[in-house]
N, C-alpha and C positions, 0 to 999 in steps of 0.2 A: 577450457573452451569446448563447446559442443562440436563433435566431429561433423564434417559435412556428409551429406547423403552419398555422394560419389565415393568418398573415402571408405565408407563403412558397409556399403552394400555387398553382402556375401552371396546372394542368390543370383542365378541367371535371370535376366530380364528380357522382355519382348522388344524386338526391333521393328517388326512390321507384321500386319495382319491383312490378308486379302480374303474377302468373302465373295464367292462367285455365284452369279445368277440368283441373287436374293429375290424372292418372290417372282422368279423367272424374268426379272427385269433389270436389277441393279448389280453391278460389281463394284465393291468398295475396297479401296486400299488405304490403310491407316498406318501412319508412321508414329511410333511412340516417342515422346519427348523424355527419354530416359534420363538425360542430364538434369532436367528440372524435376522429374518425378511426377509429372502431371500432363495428361493429354485430354483435350476437350473435343467431344463430338457435337457438331451442330448441323442443322439442316431442316427442311420442311417436314411436316407430318407425312408419315407413310413411307419414308425412305429406309427405315429399319434401324434407327439408333438403338432402341431397346433390344431389338433382336440381335444386334452385334454383341451387346453385352451378354445376352443369354448364350450365344455361341461360345464365347470364351468361358463362361461359367460351366456349361455342359462339357466342354472339352477338357478343361484342366481339373475339374472335379470328377472326371471319368464317368459322367452320366451319358454314356454312349448311346443308349437306346433313345434318350430324349434328343440327342444330337441328330440321330438318324431321322427323326420326325421333322426336323426344321426345314423351312422352305428355301433351300439352297442346293446347288449342285456340288459344291466343294469349297474348301478353304485351304489357305497356306499360312503357316506361322513361321516367322524367322526369328531366331534368338540372337541375343547380343554377342554370343560366342561364335556365331556363324552357322550353327546347325539349323536345319529346316525340316518341318513336318508338313506333308501334304495329305489332306483327307479328301477322298472322292466318293460320292454316292453312286451306287450302281443298282439298277433295277432289273429284276428277273421275273418272268412269268406274267400272266395276265388274269389269273383266276382269283387273285386276292387284292384287297385294297393296296394302294401304292405303298403306304407306310409299313405294310407287313411283308413286302417283297423287295425291301431295300437293304442292301448291304453297304458297309463302309470299308474302304481300303485305306490303311494308314501306311505312309511311306516316310521313313526317316532318312534324310540325307545329311550325314554328319560332316564336320570339317575334316575329320580324319577317320579312316576305317571304312568298312563297306556299308552300303545302304541296307536298311532293314524294312521288311514289309509284314503287315499283319492285316487280316480281314475279319470284321465282325459280320457273321453270316446274317442272312435275312431272318426276320422274325419267324419263330416257330410256335404258334399258339399251343398251349398246353405244356410248354416246357417248364413251367414254374411249379414248384412244390410249395404252394402258398395257401395256408389255411384262410379261406375267405372270411371266416368269422372274426378275425382279428384286424381286418383292414380298417374298419371304422374306429376302433380303439387307437390304432397307431396314427390314423389320418382323420382327425375329427372334422375336417372341412368337407368330407364326402359322406353321402347317405346311400345306403343300399336300397335299391328299388326293385331288384329281382335276384334270382339265384346267382347270376354271374354278371350283374350290371349295377353300377353306382352312378349317382348324380353329384356333380360338384355344387356345393352350397354357394360358391363364389360366382361361377360363370353359368351354372345351370346345365353344363355339358354332360351328356351321358357317357360313362366311361366303362370300358371293359377291363379285364385283369391286365391285359397288355398295356392299356392306357394308364392304369394305376402304376404299373412298374415303370413305364416311361417317364411319367410326371413326378412320381414320389419315390422312386427306387432307392434313393440315398437314405431314406428313412427306414429301410427294411433290411438292415445288415443281419446276416445269419439266417434269413428266412428264405431267400431265393436260391434255388439251385437250377442250373440250366446247362444244356449241352455247350453253350457258348458263355458260360458263367464268368464272373469276374476273376476267378482264380486263374483263368486261362489267358488273361491279358498279359502279353509278354513283359518281362522285367524291363527291357530297354524302353518300352513305351511308358510304363509306370514311372520309371526313374526320371525320364526327362520332363514329364508333366509335373511330377512332384517338386521339381526345382523352381517352379513358379506357383506358389500358393495363391489361390484366387478366392476372393469373397465378394458376393454380389449383394448389394444393398438396393432392393427394389424400391420403386417410387412410393409405394404405400406401406413400406415396412421400416422407415427410418427410425421409428421408435423402438424397434427391436434389433437395431444394428449390434452385431457381435454377441448377441445372446447365445449361450451354448446351444448347439443344434439339438441336443437331446432334450433340452428343456423347452426350447421355443415352440415346438409343435404341440406340446401338452398345454400351452397357455392359450386361452381363448383370445380371439382377435381384439375384442373390446378391452381386454385387460393387459395386452402386451406392453403398452406404454407405461402404465403404473407399475407393473411387475418389473420392468427393466430399470426404471429410475431407482427403485428400492434395492434391486439386485446390485446395481453398480455402487450404491452407497456402502452396502455390506462388503462388496468386493474390495473397495478402496480401503476400508477399515482393516481387512485382512492383509492387504499389501503393505500398509503402514506398519502393522505389527511385525510382519516378516522382515521388512527393511530395518526396523529398529533392532530386532533380534540378531540379524546378520551383522549389523554395525557393532552391537555389543560383543558378539563373539570375536569379531576381528580386533576390536579395541582391547579386549582382554588378552588376546595373544600378543599384541604389540606391547602392552603395559607389562606383561610378565617377563618379557625379554629385554625391556629397556635398560635396566641396570647392568645386565651382562654386556649388552652392546656398548653401553657407555664406558664401562671399565675396560673393554677391549681396546680402547684408544682409537677408535675410528674417528678421524679428524678431517674436516674439510681442508682443501689445498690452501685456502686463504681464510683468515679470520673474518667472520661476518661483521658487518658494521652495526652500530647501535641503531642507526636509521633503518637499515635493511631489515633487522629483526622486528622493529616496531611496525614497519610497513607490512611485513608478512602477517604479523599478529592482527593488525587492523583488517586486512583482507579476510583472514579467517573469521574474525568476529562478525564481519558482514555476512559471510556464508552461514555462520551459525544462526544469525538472526533470521535468515531466510528459512532455515531448516526448522527452527523453533516455530515459526509462523505456520509451516506446513505440517506441524505435528510430528516431525521426525526426531526432534531432540527436545530435551528439557532445558529450561533456562536456568542460569545462575550457577552452573558447575564448571565454568571455564576458568583458566588460570588468569590472575590479575597481575599485570606487569607493574613493578614499582617505578616511581617517578624519579629515577636517578640514572647516571651513566653506568653501564654494565662493564665489568671487567672482562678480560679476554676469555678466561675459563668459563664465565657465565654465558658469554656469547656462544661458545661452542656447545654447551649443554642446551641452551635455548634453540640453537639451530637444529640439533638432533630431535628435540622435543617437537618443534614446529613441523619438521619433516614427517614425524609420526602422525601429527594432527592432520596434515595434508592427506596422507594416505587413508586415514580414517574417514575424513569427509568425502573422499573420492567414492567411497562405498554408497554414498547417498546422492551423488550428483545426478544420476540418471532419473531417479524417481522425483527428485526435487525439480529438475528442469521440466519434466512432464506435468507436474502439479502446477507449476507457475504458468506454463503455456495454457493448460486447461482453464485455470481461473481467469487468465487474460481474455481468452476467447469467449468464455461464457459471460463473464461480468461486463464485458464491453457491449453486450447485446441487451442485458436486462435493464429495466427501468424501475427504480424505487425498490429493487430487490438485490440481494447479494448472496452468492454462494461462497461458503467458507469451508475449510477443511477441519474436520473434527476427528481426532484420533480414535474415539470410541465408536462414533456412528459413521465415520467416513466422510459424509457430506452433510451440511446443514444449510438451510436457507433462512435469511433474516430480512426484515424490512429496512429500508433506508428512509430517514436518518435514525429512527427510533431503535433499531436493532432488535425488534421483536421476532421471536422464532416463528417460522412457518413450516408446515409439513411439506415435504418435497412433492407429494402428490397434489398439493394445492397450486403448484405452478401451472401456468397455462400449457396447453398442448404444444404450442410452438416452443416455449421455454424448455419443456421436458425433452422435446425432440433435439433441440440444440445441445442440451446437456448430455444426453446419451450418445449423440453422434460424436461429439468431441471426446468424451471419455472412452467410448468404445474404440475409436481409432488410435488414441494415445496409449491405452492400457490393455486392450484386449487382443489386438492383432499382432502376429509374429512379424519380425523384421523381414523385408523382402516380399511381403504380400502385395499382390495387385488388387486394389479395391475398385470394384465396378460400382459406380454411383449413378443411379438413374433418376433424372429429372429432380434434382434436389430443390428446385424452386417451388415444387408443390408443397413443401413443408416449411419454407422459409418466408418470413415477412420480406416485402420488397426492399426495405431499408437494410436488411441483413444480407441480401443476395450479393451485393458488391464486396462484402467481406469474405465470401466463401473461398474464392481462389487464393487470396493471401493466407487465409487460415490453413487451407490444405497444403500449401507450399511449405509453411512452417512445420506442420505435422509431418509432412513427407521427409523433411530434413532431419527432424529430431527422432522420429520413430522408424525411419528407414522403410517407408511405404511408398508404393507407386499408386497413382490414381488414373482411372479412365472414367471421365464424367460425360454423360449424355444430357444435353440441355437445350431448351428452346430460348432461354432467357438471355437477352443482351446485357442485362444488369449483372448476371453472374460472370459472363465473359469480360465485361467492362473494357479495360484497355489491354487485355492479354490475348489478342488475336494471334500472337505468335505461338500460342499453345494449342491452337485449334486445328481440327481436320474437318472439312465440310463434306458431308454425305450428300451428294447432288442427286436430284431426281432427273437430270438430263434435259430438263426443259430449257 
């Protein structure tokens, strides 16, 4: 049986977020539905749903310079274990732009022990040892327009070196050195933030969900979707090969010790019944059929039971043998459950097409009913987005990760929107993920208003 989300969650989770004076106007308090693993933000345009997601992304991914630029006065984060972090913005001086004279004060109030405090000092232009010649190579969506100025190809905004570091600093490991550099962030702050892994899926980037960060920025925006669907097919092929290899190694270990264990006379307290043995065998046969379909096992090499009543000694041997088979199949349960859920989610959306598992290629697409092969890149943009979203969440994110999902309705057909929340809840339970979803769509919320937090405009 698949364990429940609550029973297997090993990471700390968020209990409450308070964002203060957002846009100098709103204070939002959000209670996380930890038990369900999913919280939905809704509200009118302009109240800051996307900004709230960015606040969490910047905080937990330690993009503190970007957090300093955000239009708020402070925030508080409460954790499931009772600890609380408060972050306050403080402004000093008047001779520089506001973003360059803002410091951040972090205060940790733990359930036990003393409070901790750390401040990120106000920006100090010129503190970066950053060769400007490499910026465009690392960040292809900006173009250099003068000696110390760049322009965003996406927004048209003019950017200084400080702007580049604030917006894209996470792409520049090993390049930046500063008097308030990352190495000076205290261990207690790094430790508590790392206990809640956070991944932000922006509204226009669903096709690149969970792509390795080092690769994502090197791929052009127009090719992100195609690159990802092929990347994931290759990734699944490698995962299947590894699962089979691990299964083979474990099976070899059990098989090599089976005779010795049998001869040691380890016996069950009661003799298994003929019916009990056959029921267990049939259950295992059904599991094997699932795993063969998923490309995890080869067909035709299972034991065949004779059609006669077994003697007591045979029942004891078969009981030991079937116990070993249960332990072997247990090695494949997790990936098999994920593969089945992935196929259910994807194929329930597609029309006249089907996604299948192929142990060599990972994924393949065929037509229905003729079964003609299709190139994965020939799928529609919406189909590819659905495929990479489901696969990325099931296979690419670590257990305990908080997924920030911004306006998923922008990439989903209206008839698919009502399926999103049930799909995310199933993924949450199986992959041990939590979700914070920002949406305008009543079709996405559907009948799950119990999972929602409204960001009000005060009107």
